[in-house]
N, C-alpha and C positions, 0 to 999 in steps of 0.2 A: 715395387713398393706403392702403397696407396698414396695418391696425390695429396690427400689431406695431411699426411705426415710430412710432406716436403715443404709446405708453405707456412710461413709465420702467421699466427692468428687463427689457424685452423682448429686448434685444440679447444679454443673457447667458443667455437661456432659450429660444432658438429651435431648439436642436438636436433636442429630443425631438418625437416625432410628436404631433399634436393629440389623439389618442384621441377620447373622446366627452365631454370636459369642456367642453361648450358652455353658454352662458347658459340655453338652454331645458332642457337636461338637469339642470343645477344646480337650477333652479326646481322641476322635477318631483321631484327627490330631496328637496328641502326640504319640499315638500308631503307627501311620503310620510313623512318623519321626524316632522313635527308632527301629521299628521291620520290616518295609517293606523293602525287599531286593532290590526293584527297585529304582535306584538313582533318576529318574525323579519324582517319587512319593514322595520321601523324600524331594526333592527340593520344590515341590509344597506345601507340608505340612509346610515346614519351612517358606516359604513366607506368607502363610495364618496365621501362628501363630504369625509372626512378626506384621502383620496387627492387629491381635487380641489384642496383648499386648498394642498397642497404641490407641485402640478404646475406646470410652466412656464406653462400656460394661465391660471393664477390671476391673473397680471399683466393679462390681458385681460378676463376675465369679471368681475373684482372691481369695476372702474369702472362697467361696464354695470349691475351689480346695484345700484349706488347711485343709479340714475336716479330722479327724483321720482315716476314712475308705479308704482314697486315698493312692496310692503308692507314694514313695518319688519323683519319676520323675514328677508326676502330681503336687504334693505339691510344688516342686521346681519351676515349671513354674508359679504357682500362686504367690509365693513370688517374683519371678523375675518381673512379671507384675506389682506388687505393687511398686517395686523399680523404674521401668521405669516411671510409672505414677507420682510418687512423684518427681523424679529427673528432668523429662523433662516437666511436665505439672503442676508444682506447682501453677501457676497462676489460674488454673481451680478450685482450692479448696477454698471454702469460708472460711474466717477467723474463723467463729464460729464453724467450724468443725475440727479445728486443734487439740483441746484437745481430741475429740472423736477418731480421727485417731491415735493419739499418744497412747491413752489407749488401743486400739485394738491391736496395734503392740506390746506393752509391754505384753499383754495377750498371744499373739501367741508365742512370744519369750520364755515366761515362760513355755508354754506348750511344745515347741520343745526343751527346755533345756535337756530333757531326751529322745528326739526323734532323727530324722535324722539330722546329723550334717550339711549336705549341705543345707538343708532347713533352719536350724537355721542361718547359715551364711548369706543367702540371706535376711532373715527377719532383721538381724542385720544391713545389708547394707541399707535396706529400712528405718529403724529407724534412722540410721546415716544421711541419706540424708534429712530426715524430720528435724532432729535437726539442721543441717547446714542451712537449709532454714529458720528456726525460730530464730536462734541465730543472734545477742545477745538480741534483743528487746523482741520478743515474747516468748523466752525461755532463760532467762539470765543465769541460772545455770544448763544447760542441763546435763553436765557430773556429777556434784555433785548429781543431782536428780537420774540419772541412778544408781550411786553407792549406794545411800540410798535405792532406791526401791529394788534392788537385795539383799541387806543385811538384808531386813526385815524378821523377824522370821516367819511370818504368810504365807510365800510362800509354796505352796504344793510340790515344788520340793526340793530334798535333797540338802544339803549344797554344795557338790562338783559340782553338776549339775548347781546350781545357780551361783557358782563362775566361772565355765567355760563359761557359757552363758554371764556373765558380761564381762569377759576378751575378749571374741570374739567381743562383741559390742564395747568395748574400743579400740580393735585392728583395727577394720575396720573404725572407725570414722576418724582418720587422713588420712588413705588411701583413703577414699571416698572424703575427702577434696582435696587431691592432684589431683584427676581426675574429680572433680565436674565442673559443667558448670556455676558456680556463676559468676555474672558480676564482673569486676575487683575491683570496689569500695567496693562491698560486701565481696570479698575475703579478703581484708585487715582487715575489721572489724571482720570477723569470725576468721581469723588467730590470731588476738590480743586476742579475747575472749578465743580461745582454749589454747593460751599460759598461760593465767591466770588460766584456769581449770586444768593445770598440778598439781596445789596444791591439787586437789581432787584425782588425779590418782597416782602420784608417791609414796605417803605414803602407799597406799594400795598395790602397787606392791612390795615395800620394805618388807612389813609385810609378804606377801605371799611367797616371795622368801627366806626369812631368817628363817621363822619358821620351825622347824624340821618336823612337822606333815604334811606339804604340800606334796601331792603326786607328782610324777615326771611329770604327765600330766599337772598339774596346774602350776608347775614351768616352764615347757616348754612354756606354753601359756603366762606366765608373761614375759618371755624374748622376745617373739615375739611382745607382746604389747609394751614393752619398745622400741624395735627397731622401731616400727611404730611411736611412739610419738616423738622420738628424731629428726625426720625429720621435725618437726615444729620448731618454734623459741624458742629453749631451751638452755640457757647458760650452759656451761660445768659444772660449780659449782653446778647447780641445779640437775645435774645427778650424782653427786659424790657418794652418798650412793648406788644407784642402780648399778653404774659401779663396785664398790667394791664388791657388792654381786654377780655380773655376773662373776667377776674374781674367786670368790670362787666356783661358779658353774662349772668352767672349769674342775675341778677335776672329775666331774661326766660325764662319757662317753656318757650317753644319752642326756645330756644337752650341750655337748661341742660345736656342730655346732651352736646352737641357741645363746649360750653365746658369741661366736666369732663374730657373726653377730651383736649382740646388742652392744658389746664393740666397734667394728670398726665403726658402724654407729654413735654412740655417740661421738667418738673422731674425726671422719672425717667431721661431718656436719659443714658447714661454720657458721651456727647459734650457734655452740658450743662456738664461740668466739663473740657472738652478743654483749656482753657488751663492746667489743673492736673491732669495725668494721675493723680496720687494726692492727693486733697484732704487725706488724713490727714497728709501731709508738707508742710504749707504753708511750713515754714522753708526748704525747698529751692528755692522758686520766687521769681521777682522780686517785689519788694514791690508794684509797681504792679499786677501780674497778680492777686496774692492779694487786694489791696484792692478791685479791680473786682468780682471774683467774690463776695467777702464782702458788699460793699455791695449787690449785687443780692439776695443772700439775705436780708439784713436788711430790705430793702424788701418782700419777699414775706411776711414773718411777719405784719405788721399786716393785710395783705390776707386772709390765711387766718383770722386771729383775728376779723376783721370778719364772718366767716360764721357765728359762733356763734349769733346770734339766729335766723338762718334755719335752722340745724341743730336748735335746740331746738324751734322752731315745727313743723318737719317731723316730729320725733319725737312731739310732742304730737298732731299730726294723723294719725299713722300713715302718713305719706308716706315709705315705705321707699326709693323711688328717689332722692329728694332727700337724705335722710340718708346713704344709701350713697355718693352722689357726693361730698358734702362731706367725708365721712370719707376717701375715696380721696385727695382733695387734701391733707388734713392729714397723712396717713400718708406720702404721696409726698415731701413736703417734709422731714418728720422722719427718715424711713428713709434717704433718699439723701444727706442733708447734716448728719446729727447731729454728726459730729466737727467739721466746720467751724464749726457754730453753738455747740458747747460751747467752742470756742477763744475765742469772743468774750465774755470774762469780764464786760466792762462791760455787756453786753446779756443777762445771765443771766436776768433776770426775764421778758423777752419770750419766750425759748426755753422757760422753765418754763411759761409760759402756753400755749404750743403743746403741750407735753407733757401738761398737764392737759386740753386739748381732746381729745387722742387718748385720754386716760383715760376721758373721757366717752363716746367712741365704743366703747371696750372694754366699758364697763358699760351700753351702750344697753339700755333696758328691753325685756323680752320674752324668750321662749325661742328659742334657735337650734335648728333652722333654720326654725321654723314662723312665729314672730312677727318675726324679724329675721335678716338674713344679713350684717350689717355688722361685728359684733365680731371675727369671725375674721380680718378684714383687718389688724387692728392687732397681732397677736401677734408677727410678725417684727420690728416696730419695737422692742419691748421687749428683744429679743435684741440688736439693733444698738446701742441706747442703752447697755445694760450693757457690751457689749464695748468701746465707745468710752470709757466712763468708766474701766474697769479697765485700759485701755491707757496712761493717763497715768502720768507719773512719780509716785512716792509722795506728794510734798507736794501736788501739784495734785489727785491722786486723793482725798486726804483731804478737801479742800474740797468736791469734787463729791459725795462720799459723804455729807457732812453735809446737803447740799441734797436728794439724791435717794433716800437710804434711806427717809425717810418716804413718798416717792412709791411706792416699790416695796412697802412694807408695805400701802399703800392698794391697789396693784395686786393683791396676794394676796387681799385681801378681795373685790375686784371679781370676780376670776377664780373664786373659790370660790362666789360668788353665782351667776355665770353657769353654773357646772357643776352646779347643783342640778337635780334632776329636777322636772318639773311635777307637779301633783296626779295621783293615780292615775286619776281620771276623765278628765282632759285627756290624759294619756299613752295611755290606752286608745283614743283617737280618732286617734292618730298612725299614719301609714302605716309599713310596714316600712322603706321608704327613708328616711323622716324619722328613724326611730329609729337607723338605721345612721349617718346623717350626724351625729346628736347624739353617738353613741358616738365617732366619729372626732374630733369637736370636743372632747370631754372628754380624749381622748388628747393632743391638741394643748395643751390647758390643763395636763395633767399634765407634759408635756415642758417647758412654760414655767416651772412651779413648780420643777421640778428644776433648771432653769438659774438661776432667781432665787436659789436657795439659795447659790450661789457668792458672791453679793453680800451677802446678809443673814445667812448663817451660822446658828449655833445659836439665835440669837434668834428666827428664824422658827419653829423647832420649839416653842420656849417660848410664842410667840404663839398658835400653833394649839392647844397643850395647854391654855392658860389659857381660850381660848374654849370648847373642848369641855368642860372641867371646869365652867365656869359654866353651860353649857347643860344638862348632865346632873344637876347638883346643885341648880339653882335650883328653888324651890317656888312662885315668883311666877306663872309662866305656863307652860302646857304647850309643849314644844318639838316642832317638826315633824321627822319622820324625814329629810326632805330636807336640812335644815340639818346634822343629825348626820352623815349620809352624806357630805356635801360636805367637812366638816372631816376626817373619816377618810380621804377620798379624797386630800386634800392631804397628809396624813401619809404615806399609802401611796406617793404619787408620789415623795416625797423618800426614804423609807426603802428603796425598791426599788433605788436606784442610789447613794445616799450612805451612807457608813459612819456609822451612828448608835450604834455600840457604846458610845461615851463620852458619849452624851447623858444628861443628868440628868432628862429628862422622860419617858423611855420607861417606867421603872417605874410612874410615875403613870398613863400611858396604858394599860399592861397591866392595871392595877387598875381603870381606868374601863370597859374593854371589857365585862366581865360585867354591868355596870349598864345597858348599852344594851338597850332594849326592842325586840327584833327581830320585827317583824310584816310585813316587806316583803322581797321577793326581792332587789331592788337593794341595800338596806341590808345584808342578810345576805351578799351577794356581796362587798361592800366590806369588811365585817368580816373575812371569810375572807382576802381578799387582803392586808389590813393585817397580820393575824397571820402570814401567810406571809412578808411583807416583813421581819418582825421575827424570823425564825427564827434568824439568826446571833446576834442579841442574846440570844435565849432560851438558846442554847448556852453563852453566858458567864454566864447567870443562871438556872440550871436550876430554882431554887426557884420560879420564876414559871410553869413549864410547866403545872402543875396548874390555873392560873387560866384558861387558854385551851383546853387540850386537850379538855375535855368539850364545848365549843362545836363544835369541829371534828368530833369523832366523831358528835355529834348531827346535824350538817349532812350527813354522808355518806349518811344515809338519805333525803335529799331530792333527787329527780332534777333539780330546777331549779337546784340548787347543785352539780351534778356537777363541773364544771370547777374552780370555786373551792375546793371542799372537798377534792377529791382532790389537786390541786396543792399546797395548803397542807399537807396531811398528808405528802406526799412531801418537801417542804422541811424540815419538822420532823424527820422520820425521818432525813433525810440529815445535817442539821446537828447534831442533838441525840441521835444514836443511843446514845451511851454513857451518857446520863442517862435513857433510856427503859425499861430493864428493869422498873422497878416498874409501868409502865403497859402492858407488852407483851401480857399476857394479854387485857386489855380491848381493845387496838387490834386484835389478831388476831381476837378474837371478833366485833367489830363489822364488820371488813373481810370476814370469811368470810360473815357474814350478808348483806351487801349484794351480794357476789359471787354467792351462790347465788340471791338474789332477782332477779339480772340488772337491777339498778336503773340501772347505768351502761353507756355505750356501750363498744365494744371498746377504743378508745384510752385512755379513763379507767380501764378495768380493767387495762390494761397499766401505767399510772402507779401504780395501787394496788399491783400486784404488785412494782413497783420499790420503792415505799415500804416494803413488808413485807420486801423483800430487805435494804434498809438497816437496818431494825429488827433482823432476825434475826441479821445479821452481828455484832452486838455482844453476843449472848447466849452462854451456855455451850453446849457441843456437845449435851448432853442436851436442853436447852430447844429448841435449833434443830431437832433431829430430831423432837421431839414436836410442835412447831408446824407443821413442814413436812408431817408426816404428815397432820395434820388439814386443812391447806390444800390439798394437792395430791391427796389420795386420790380425790375425786370426778373429777378430771381424768384420773387414771391409769385409772380404770374406763372412762371414755369412750374413751381411747386403746386399751385392750384390746379393747373392742367393735369399734372401727374396724379394728384389726389383724387380728381374726378374719375380718372381711369382705374384707379386702384390696381396697380400693375401686377402684384403677386396674385390677387384673386383672379384677375383676367388670365394670367398664365396657368393657374390651376385648372380653369375651365378649358383653356386651349389645350392643356395637356391631355385631357380625355379625348379631344378631337384628334390630336396627333397620334395617340395610341391606336385609334380606329384606322387612321390612314396607314400606319405601320403594319397593322395586322394584314393588310392587303398588299402592301408594297415593300415589305421588309427585305426582299431580294433585289430591290432597285437601288443601286449605289448612289444615284443622284438624289433620290428622296432621303436616304439616310444622311447624306452630307448636308442637305438643306436643314433637316431636323437638328443636327449637331450645331449648325451655324446659329439657328434661332436660340438654342439654349446656352451656347457659349456667350453670346452677346447679353443674354439675360443674367447669367451668373456674374459676368464682369460688371454689369451695371448695378445690379441689386446687392451684390456681395453678401453680407450676413443676412439680409432680408430674404434671400433665396432659401434659407435653411429649411422651411417646412416641406420643400419639394425634393430635398436631397435623397431620401430613400427611394421615392418613385423614379427619379432620374437614374439612380444607380442601377436599379433593376432593368429599366428600359435600355440603358447603355449596354448592359451585359448581354441582353438578347440581340441587340443590333450587331455588336462586335462578334458574337458567336456565329451569327449568320453570314455577315460580310465584314471581315476585318478591314477597317479604314482608318487612315491617319486622323481624320477629323474626330472620331470617337475617342482616340487616345488623347488628343489635345484637350477635349472636354473633360476627360478623366483627370488629366493633369491639373486643370483649373479647380476641380472639386478637391483634389488632394491639397492643393495650395491653400485654399480658403477654409476648408472644413475638417481636414484630417486630424488637426490638433485638438478638436473638440470631442470629448469622450462620447457624447450622445450620437455623433455622426460617424465615429470610427468604424463600428461594425459593418454598415452597408458599404462604406468606402473600401474597407479591407477586403470584403467579399468581391467587390468589383475589380480591385487591383489584382487579386489572385486569379480571377477569371481571365482578364485580358492578358495577364502574363502567361497563363497556361496556353491560351489560344495562340499567342505570338510565338511561344517556344515551339509549338506544333508547326507553325508556319516556317520557322527556321529549319526544322527537320525536313520539310518538303522542298526547301530551296527558296531563300529570301531575296535572291538577287533581282527578282522582278518587282519587288516592293520596297525600294529604298526610302520612300516617303513614310511607310509604316515603321520601318526600322528606326528612322530619324525620330519620329514622334515617340516611339517606345523608349528610346534612350533618354529623351528629354523627360518622359514620365518617371523613369527609374531615378534619374538625378533629382527630380523634384521630390520624390518620395524620401530619398535619403536626406535631403536638405530639410524638408518640412516635418517628416514623421519617420525616423529611422526604424521605429518599432515595426513597421510593415515588413522589414527584412528579418524579423524574429519569428515569424509564423512558420511552423513546421511544414506546412503544405507548400511553402515557396521553395522551389528548387534553385537556391542561390548559385550553386555550381553551374547549372545550365545557363542561368542568366549571365554569369561571368563569361562563360565560353562563347555565348552568342555575341556579347559585347566585343570580345576580342575579334571575332569574325567580322563584325561591323566596322572595325578599324581598317579593314582591307577593302572596303567598298570604294569604287571610283568616285562616288558623289561626295563632294566636299562637305555639304551640310550634314550628311549622315555621319561622316568621320568626326566632324566637330562635336556633334551631339554625343557620340560614343566617348570621345575624349572627356567631355564634360561629365559624363556618368562616372568615369574612373577617378576624376579629380574630386568628386563627391564621395565615392566609395572608399578610397584608400585612407582618408582621415578617420573612418569609422572602424578600422581594424581592431582597435583596442576596446571599443565600447559595444560593438555588435558581434557577438561570438561567431555566428555563421559567416559573417564577412571576413573576420580574421582567419577563420579556418580555410576558406576558399582561396584567400590571398596566399596563405602559406603553401597550399597544395598546388595552385595553378598560376601563382604570380610570375613564375619564370616564363610561362607561355605568353603572358601579357608583355613582359619585357622584350621577348624575342619579336613579337609583333611590332612593338614600338621601334625597335632597332631596325627591323626590315623597312618600316616606313621612312625612317630617317635615312636609311641606306639608299633610297631612291625609289621605293615603291609607292610613295605618296607625293602629292604636290608640295613644292617648297613653301607655298603659301600657308600650309597647315603645320609647319614646324613648331610654331609657338604652342599649338595645342598638344603636340606630342611632348614638348619640353615641360608642359604643365604636369603631365603624367610622371615623367622622370623625377621632377621636383617633389611631387607628392610621395612617390616611392621612397625617395631618399630621406624625406622628412619623417615619414611614418613607418617605414619598413627598412630602416638602414642596414641592419645586420643581414637581412635576407638579400637586399639589393647588392650589398658588397660581395656576397658570395655568387649571386646569379650573374652579375654583369661581367665578372671576370671569366666565368665559364661560358657565357653566351658569346663573348667576343673572341674566344680562342679559335674556333674552327676557321681554317683558311678560306678567304673569299667572302666571309660574312662580316658585316652586312653588305660589303662591296669589295669587289676584286681589286679596286684601286687603292685600298688601304694597306699600309704596312703594319706589322705587329706593334711597332713603336707608337704609331698614331692612335691605334685602338687603345693601347695602354694609357697613353696620355689622356685620352677622352674619358676613360673610366675613372682615372684618378681625379680629374677635374670635377666630374659630376659628383663623386663621393665626397669631395672636399667642400662642396657648396650646398649647405643645407638652410641658408638664410635668405640669400639674394636670388629671387626667382628671375630677375632680369638677366643676371649673369649666366644662369642656366640656359636661358633662351639664346643668348649670344653664343654659348658653347655649342648648342645644338645646330644653330645656323652655320657656324664655322665647320662643324663636323659633316653636315650634309653636303656642303660644297666640296669637301675633300672626297666624300663618297661618290659624288657625281662627276668628279674631274673638272669642276668649275672654279676651284679656288684660284684667285688671282687673275681671272679672265676679265675681259672687258664686259662680257655679258653679266657677270656678277656685279660689276660696278654700277650698272644701270638698274639693278634689281631693287 
């Protein structure tokens, strides 16, 4: 019999010629993909295999590749091809072959239940896709049928194997639904059908999780399956028994992470409240529905509170993973259901206990992010709780204010303690990344304090002032600068956005500031910013200006306080200019001194000039002219000198001379580099005034780079793109230059770019600048975007860190353009999987750990701008055993992919996930070496 007649799907796929997509050729291509060291051969094999997967012949070779005598990599490809055919080409399959295809998939899954797990997963995904395409009409009880079939006693596979295979199938079914390409009207029907099918899934999961004989691997899989299903329309009360079982499983260290994920997902899903579309409006819903939902919530509170001993023990033992997980559970319950729990007045004490538990998590010992990473999870909860309290009618709000105002005052103390800097010695050992994360964390705390002011009002400022006053005037014990700085930071956070002009504590605070012993840059910065935040108050109380102005003028001379001191002086000069004439001479003298000494960067010098502009505008005309003369005379002299030289004209004359030199020395790399240096400085200095020379320079650069490709020529091209590419008159010569240097560089890649990392680095920076400044450069038909993309992927594998960083920067600029630049979107769709594999290889251990943030940026951009593609690629890419590291378990890879796909907003969280994953890949997780990193 013809093989085409044996296999489902063949009847709809017989029109195309067989080409060379045979079993033998597929196996050869797979061997080339996995084992050929040549990157070009790998890329060719990958393209050919992608064509094979979507070809009509895939219906035939897929089943043959699943034969028992094949290695897992080949079997995996066969299973993946089946999934692609079912999910993308469902319409090709005649309806009379549905049952046959279903039966064959069940047979294969049963066989692989005791075989390769990665192949089993792909077969389960294929069957899940088939089920989604047939539900609800052609296969109305799909899930119940799956459960019944795998529970049959006549299966040749042992009970545990059958159980794990069934759980894998049930786990991937909702996940496949989330990423499926079903039309919107079908999605609604299938979602409703799956919601009904929970009745066949949850009792089985409860039974397996609760029975003592279930092995750990089965219970682990049950929890993951539960996590997958709660992402569908599952009301909270329907999950109650499983949530309680998951709480019990938290005591098992092997099940802890999976239990946390399951509980948090169940509690956090918007559909957990599906019976009540807006829980904040309980009065609009049937009494029975509200009662059921609230009753479930009230049962959860004791379960969460019961974790407090485990939480404290974890904190005491330095077990960050356990404390982090328990905190996530407490915050999920409080953050998602605070309004409904506040409404249960008779249970106010239990909810207050939950709030206090979250307070403990906010104040968890240690410095963020070095000793702990948990406290930041709680900040959003305090916003939510405050909003819910203030949304009640006045009478009820007053009752809750009485209960929760003391809690929020405690929160302020906790937050200010967490905002404190570590000791100077400890802070000196922090990495730049840790310092930046701490800075962002303090900004989050500042925002929270500003928000809390709405609830606590003027009493909050009085509270901060009293603490600062006692600290600075106490003679009993010396105070730490960190404590002082934190209190001032709290004051500054509020004063920056809240009108404190009528506060009765600000005069006292202004009086206290000169008493602060400033011996630290961080404290001095905060003092400056606090004075700046009070500039409007100083305008209404000018008598106090003299108390703080000397501090600001003194700080102007310190380069480390450049931003804080200059911005504060600018605010004072803007708000208080009519009260500053008595101090004008001193301000001008000090400013002129720091300007002439070039203490500050250009941007701060501009701010300082703006400050002086505000100051002088309030003086008499004679005073203005006198001060202006002393201020700008040195600059006028510089301008006169430049005007005499007439820079552009000189350059144009010099240009002719340089062209003569190049005609003789074009092959001398040092001469070319010197020429590029001259013009790069000229372009940076003259900016738009360089415009008349753009066409000549573009032509010269093209000749130089065509003769001897050098990084300096690419850097100069990047400057031209940055400054002139957006101007229509200059676009043609710049486009011609861009296309030429790209063509030459691509040729260099074909010859072997490993000897030119500096050129590759500069080329990647040029491409990124082009995308940022003028994406139209990528619309030109003569630009081989595909080749550029593939070269950039190759550059990710260079050993030189700057080159890798530049390549990552190119991709983070390219991926957001998928939707607006058609050639970019096309190449990402075709070759994006290659990029993902290169990124995963780097994270897996092929790149330095110091570069992980750069690769995390690419993952974040893929997830944000190519989500549907990434969700498909990442699961396929992580399936092969040993990829990207032999140290990883399938569960760890699955967890990583789920975490990445779930986080499309917080780039910092993605960076943390990547750092954690790369440690696992390298076998460094939990080691002392990691702790010092």
